[in-house]
MARDO-231006 format. One line per 2 residues: their letters; for each residue x negated, y negated, z of N, C-alpha, C. Coordinates in pm, 1 decimal, m for minus. Each point is the difference from the previous one (the first is absolute). Example, Ala and Ser with C-alpha at 12.3 -4.5 7.8 and 13.67 -1.06 7.14 Angstrom:
as = m1319.0,569.0,780.0,89.0,m119.0,0.0,m90.0,m120.0,0.0; 35.0,m105.0,m72.0,m82.0,m119.0,6.0,77.0,m109.0,73.0 .
This chain:
xx = 36.7,2519.7,m1496.5,m76.4,m123.1,m15.1,79.8,m102.6,m80.5; 84.6,47.8,m90.3,80.1,m94.0,m79.0,97.2,m77.4,88.0 .
xx = 55.1,66.6,102.3,91.1,m69.0,91.2,m75.5,m107.8,77.7; m120.4,32.6,45.1,m82.0,m98.1,71.1,m31.0,m118.9,m90.2 .
xx = m35.3,30.9,m122.5,m31.1,m104.6,m97.3,119.4,m93.3,m20.9; 118.5,58.0,m3.8,121.5,m77.9,m24.2,36.8,m86.3,120.3 .
xx = m14.6,54.0,120.2,50.1,m68.2,120.1,m101.8,m88.6,70.6; m126.4,6.6,m35.1,m102.1,m79.6,70.4,36.8,m147.9,m0.5 .
xx = 20.2,m55.9,m116.8,27.5,m143.5,m9.1,128.1,m37.1,72.5; 104.1,78.5,m19.1,127.4,m31.0,65.7,m14.2,2.8,152.1 .
xx = m68.4,101.0,51.1,m15.4,12.0,145.2,m85.7,m112.3,56.6; m115.8,m21.9,m58.5,m92.0,m102.1,52.1,60.9,m138.9,m14.6 .
xx = 54.2,m29.5,m117.1,60.4,m131.5,m20.5,123.3,m17.7,86.4; 74.2,107.4,22.8,116.3,m8.2,88.2,m38.9,m30.7,143.4 .
xx = m101.8,69.9,48.9,m47.8,m24.9,136.8,m51.9,m142.8,12.7; m80.5,m42.4,m95.6,m53.3,m136.5,4.6,110.8,m103.3,m17.1 .
xx = 101.6,31.4,m77.6,113.9,m90.3,m15.1,75.0,m17.2,130.4; 23.1,110.4,70.0,66.7,m7.5,131.1,m85.7,m78.9,97.8 .
xx = m130.1,25.3,m1.9,m90.1,m73.3,89.6,3.3,m149.9,m30.1; 3.0,m36.1,m126.7,1.8,m142.4,m34.0,132.8,m64.4,37.8 .
xx = 109.8,72.3,m15.7,129.8,m54.7,42.6,5.9,m18.1,150.7; m52.0,96.7,73.3,m5.5,m14.4,146.1,m87.1,m118.1,40.1 .
xx = m115.0,m12.6,m64.1,m90.1,m111.6,31.8,67.2,m133.1,m29.1; 67.6,m8.5,m111.9,69.0,m124.0,m34.8,111.5,m29.9,99.7 .
xx = 75.2,101.0,37.3,108.1,m17.5,96.7,m53.3,m48.9,134.1; m103.7,66.5,49.7,m58.3,m40.6,128.5,m63.1,m138.6,m8.8 .
xx = m63.7,m30.4,m110.2,m62.6,m131.0,m16.5,105.8,m110.6,0.1; 109.1,20.7,m71.3,107.5,m100.2,m1.5,64.9,m13.9,137.0 .
xx = 20.8,112.7,66.7,58.6,m5.2,134.4,m88.6,m80.6,93.5; m130.7,24.5,m4.1,m92.8,m73.8,86.1,m3.9,m147.8,m37.8 .
xx = 2.0,m29.9,m129.2,m2.2,m138.6,m44.9,118.4,m77.0,58.0; 119.3,54.2,m13.7,118.2,m69.6,50.7,1.5,m3.6,152.2 .
xx = m49.7,105.2,65.3,m6.6,m0.1,145.5,m95.5,m108.1,49.4; m120.2,m6.6,m57.0,m98.6,m99.1,42.7,46.9,m142.0,m30.7 .
xx = 72.1,m16.6,m108.4,47.4,m132.6,m37.6,103.7,m53.2,98.9; 78.5,89.7,58.0,111.1,m42.9,85.4,m22.0,20.9,148.7 .
xx = m111.7,55.9,40.8,m18.3,33.1,141.3,m28.9,m124.5,84.1; 59.4,m0.4,117.3,m30.0,m100.9,101.5,m64.2,75.1,115.9 .
xx = m125.5,m28.7,29.2,m72.7,76.8,101.4,28.7,m46.6,142.6; 57.6,m116.7,15.6,18.5,m53.8,135.2,94.9,80.8,88.8 .
xx = 105.1,66.2,m49.6,86.1,76.6,90.4,m63.3,127.4,57.0; m108.8,46.4,m56.8,m62.0,123.0,49.3,m60.4,m24.4,137.6 .
xx = 27.3,91.6,91.9,m47.9,m14.5,137.7,m141.7,55.4,19.0; m35.2,103.5,m78.0,m134.2,56.7,15.4,m60.3,28.9,m137.3 .
xx = m131.0,3.0,m2.3,m74.6,15.4,m124.5,17.9,138.4,m60.3; 20.0,101.9,83.9,14.4,136.3,m51.9,124.6,14.7,m85.7 .
xx = 110.1,m55.5,44.2,123.1,5.7,m79.1,m15.9,m77.2,m129.8; m63.1,m115.3,7.4,m24.2,m79.6,m120.3,m86.5,77.0,m99.3 .
xx = m110.2,56.6,48.1,m89.4,73.2,m90.0,66.0,124.3,m58.9; 87.5,63.0,76.2,74.4,114.3,m53.2,88.5,m43.2,m115.6 .
xx = 68.3,m111.5,16.4,85.1,m50.2,m107.8,m82.2,m50.3,m118.9; m112.5,m63.4,27.9,m83.5,m54.2,m107.7,m64.2,108.6,m85.3 .
xx = m33.0,112.2,60.3,m73.1,104.5,m72.2,89.3,112.1,m53.2; 130.6,m13.6,15.4,90.5,102.3,m52.5,m21.3,15.6,m150.8 .
xx = m4.4,122.8,m47.6,m18.2,38.6,m141.0,m141.3,m23.1,m53.7; m89.2,m54.0,79.0,m136.3,m19.3,m50.0,m76.3,132.4,m11.2 .
xx = 35.3,96.0,84.7,m63.9,131.2,m9.7,31.1,64.2,m135.2; 124.2,m13.0,m44.0,38.1,56.1,m130.5,m79.0,m66.3,m112.6 .
xx = m16.4,m131.5,6.9,m79.5,m69.3,m102.1,m144.8,48.5,1.2; m53.1,21.0,117.4,m137.2,48.9,12.4,m13.4,140.6,m58.2 .
xx = 95.3,85.2,30.2,m3.6,137.7,m50.9,10.2,1.3,m151.7; 89.4,m80.7,m54.1,16.1,m5.2,m145.7,m126.7,m51.4,m67.0 .
xx = m56.7,m107.1,55.1,m119.7,m57.2,m64.0,m119.7,93.2,7.7; m8.1,80.0,104.2,m115.7,88.7,11.1,19.2,131.7,m74.2 .
xx = 123.5,41.3,m24.1,22.5,130.0,m63.8,35.4,m6.0,m147.9; 44.3,m112.7,m50.8,35.5,m10.1,m141.8,m118.5,34.2,m91.8 .
xx = m122.2,m44.5,29.3,m110.7,39.6,m87.8,m23.5,151.5,m1.2; 23.9,65.2,113.8,m19.0,144.8,5.2,105.7,73.5,m80.9 .
xx = 122.4,m50.2,1.1,105.4,60.1,m82.3,m37.9,m15.4,m147.8; m47.1,m119.1,m36.6,m45.3,m21.5,m137.6,m117.3,89.0,m36.0 .
xx = m92.1,15.7,92.4,m115.7,86.2,m24.3,42.8,145.3,m16.8; 98.1,42.9,77.4,52.7,135.3,m16.1,55.2,19.5,m140.7 .
xx = 74.0,m98.3,m48.6,51.6,7.6,m136.6,m111.2,7.0,m102.4; m105.4,m75.5,22.8,m113.6,2.2,m92.0,m69.0,135.8,1.0 .
xx = m22.2,55.0,117.6,m65.6,130.9,10.0,84.6,107.4,m67.7; 130.1,m3.4,24.2,87.2,98.5,m65.2,0.4,m18.1,m151.3 .
xx = 0.0,m124.4,m46.2,m6.1,m26.4,m144.1,m129.5,49.9,m62.0; m110.3,m17.6,70.3,m129.0,49.3,m49.3,m1.3,152.5,m1.6 .
xx = 57.8,61.4,102.6,9.1,146.3,1.4,77.2,51.6,m121.0; 110.4,m65.1,m29.9,80.3,41.5,m115.4,m79.4,m18.5,m129.4 .
xx = m73.1,m110.0,m9.6,m81.4,m23.9,m119.6,m105.1,109.1,m17.7; m69.3,34.2,108.7,m100.6,106.1,m8.9,63.7,135.2,m30.5 .
xx = 115.0,25.2,57.3,71.3,125.0,m26.5,36.0,10.0,m148.2; 54.0,m107.8,m54.5,35.3,m0.8,m142.1,m123.1,18.6,m88.5 .
xx = m113.3,m60.9,40.6,m123.8,18.1,m76.6,m44.0,145.6,3.1; 10.0,61.8,116.4,m39.8,139.6,12.8,90.0,93.4,m78.9 .
xx = 128.4,m28.2,m2.5,94.5,84.1,m73.5,m18.4,m13.1,m150.5; m33.6,m120.5,m45.8,m11.0,m19.8,m144.0,m129.4,60.2,m56.3 .
xx = m101.7,10.4,83.5,m124.8,61.1,m44.4,m95.3,m93.6,m69.9; 47.4,m117.0,m39.3,m91.2,m95.3,m63.2,11.8,m133.7,71.7 .
xx = m107.7,m73.1,m2.4,m3.3,m127.8,69.6,m1.3,m110.8,m104.0; 109.0,m73.6,m2.2,8.4,m114.7,m89.1,m6.5,m126.0,85.6 .
xx = m90.9,m86.9,m33.7,m25.3,m119.4,79.9,124.5,m85.4,15.2; 75.4,m19.0,m106.3,117.9,m86.2,8.6,105.3,57.8,93.3 .
xx = 16.3,130.6,2.4,97.7,63.6,89.7,m42.8,m15.0,145.2; m127.5,23.4,25.5,m51.9,m10.3,137.1,12.6,m143.0,50.8 .
xx = m45.1,m95.0,m78.8,3.0,m139.3,44.8,142.2,m51.5,16.2; 90.1,42.4,m85.9,139.9,m40.1,13.3,58.7,56.6,128.3 .
xx = m26.6,127.4,26.4,50.0,62.6,122.5,m54.1,m65.7,125.3; m127.8,m32.2,m1.4,m61.9,m64.5,116.9,51.9,m142.4,19.9 .
xx = 16.4,m72.0,m108.9,48.8,m136.9,14.5,144.5,m1.7,50.2; 80.0,95.0,m45.3,137.6,7.3,50.0,3.3,42.6,146.5 .
xx = m94.2,82.9,41.1,m5.5,43.1,139.8,m33.3,m116.7,92.3; m79.2,m94.1,m47.6,m42.2,m112.8,83.5,112.2,m99.9,27.2 .
xx = 107.7,5.6,m74.0,109.4,m95.2,22.0,62.2,16.9,138.4; m6.3,121.3,56.0,54.4,21.7,134.2,m81.1,m75.7,105.0 .
xx = m131.6,1.4,m13.0,m83.8,m75.9,93.2,25.5,m148.8,m13.9; 13.9,m45.7,m122.6,28.5,m142.4,m22.4,131.5,m39.9,65.9 .
xx = 100.5,83.4,m12.2,128.7,m31.6,62.9,m10.8,3.4,151.6; m74.9,95.7,53.4,m20.6,5.8,145.0,m65.8,m126.3,52.7 .
xx = m98.5,m50.2,m72.1,m65.6,m125.1,39.5,93.6,m119.0,m16.6; 84.5,5.4,m102.0,96.8,m107.6,m22.7,100.5,m8.9,114.6 .
xx = 31.6,111.8,60.5,89.0,0.2,117.0,m77.2,m42.3,124.8; m120.8,51.0,15.2,m75.4,m20.4,124.2,m49.0,m142.7,20.0 .
xx = m50.0,m62.9,m103.3,m63.7,m131.2,16.0,99.0,m106.8,47.1; 115.5,m17.4,m64.5,93.9,m100.9,51.1,55.7,35.1,138.2 .
xx = 14.6,130.0,26.6,50.1,40.2,131.6,m101.8,m32.9,107.9; m126.8,22.4,m27.5,m104.2,m35.0,96.4,m7.6,m151.0,20.6 .
xx = 15.6,m75.6,m106.4,0.9,m146.0,12.6,118.6,m45.6,85.1; 114.3,60.0,m20.3,118.3,m33.7,79.0,m20.6,36.4,145.7 .
xx = m54.5,118.2,24.6,m26.7,44.3,136.2,m94.7,m96.7,71.3; m105.7,m40.6,m68.3,m95.8,m93.4,60.0,63.9,m135.4,27.8 .
xx = 82.9,m47.4,m91.4,69.8,m126.9,21.3,96.1,10.0,118.1; 66.2,112.4,13.8,92.2,19.7,112.9,m75.5,3.1,132.7 .
xx = m115.9,65.7,2.1,m80.2,0.1,122.6,m41.7,m141.3,39.2; m37.3,m78.4,m99.3,m37.8,m139.0,27.7,118.6,m78.1,54.4 .
xx = 117.3,20.9,m57.5,120.6,m68.9,46.9,33.2,42.8,142.7; m20.8,126.6,32.1,21.2,47.0,137.7,m92.1,m73.1,97.1 .
xx = m125.7,m15.1,m39.0,m95.7,m71.4,85.5,42.3,m145.6,19.9; 43.3,m63.8,m107.0,41.8,m140.4,7.9,122.8,m14.1,90.1 .
xx = 97.8,87.2,m17.1,122.0,m8.2,80.7,m27.0,35.0,146.2; m90.0,93.8,25.8,m37.9,31.2,138.3,m70.0,m119.0,65.0 .
xx = m87.4,m65.3,m74.3,m67.5,m119.0,52.8,100.5,m111.9,25.7; 96.8,m13.0,m87.6,105.0,m100.2,19.2,79.2,28.5,127.0 .
xx = 29.2,128.9,25.8,73.9,35.6,121.5,m84.1,m31.3,122.8; m129.2,33.8,m3.1,m89.1,m27.7,113.5,m11.4,m149.0,25.2 .
xx = m6.6,m78.6,m107.3,m8.3,m145.4,14.8,128.0,m55.9,60.0; 114.8,56.8,m35.9,127.2,m47.8,56.3,11.6,33.0,147.7 .
xx = m63.4,107.4,44.3,1.9,37.6,142.5,m97.0,m85.2,81.6; m108.0,m42.3,m63.3,m100.4,m79.3,71.2,46.0,m143.6,20.3 .
x = 89.4,m44.7,m87.3,43.8,m140.0,5.9,100.3,m26.0,107.5 .
């Protein structure tokens, strides 16, 4: 249990750190792609939509799973807190509350990763709709 106690934060924060770096990388890639894209050379809407939605699945996966990774860290932290309480034989309020509050930091970090990623994903979907409409308007003219 001591090994679990030691590695929980490193593992959860490491996973969430990788997820946030991936989200940032994909978000920047999409930002620069959308800023520079010219939709008029595309011959069909399917090819355009494929290019417009590239990497959006990864953003969606990160935004939906980051809270669960954080929650896993919280549950493991609470388990360790209860285990330590059981081993010590006495229940001290300050120890319990400190352990629980430290366990909740994983959920907070998971939400910190998920919320901006979801906002980015939603903004990218909107940009895809706008660029698709622009392509359709250029074909109708």
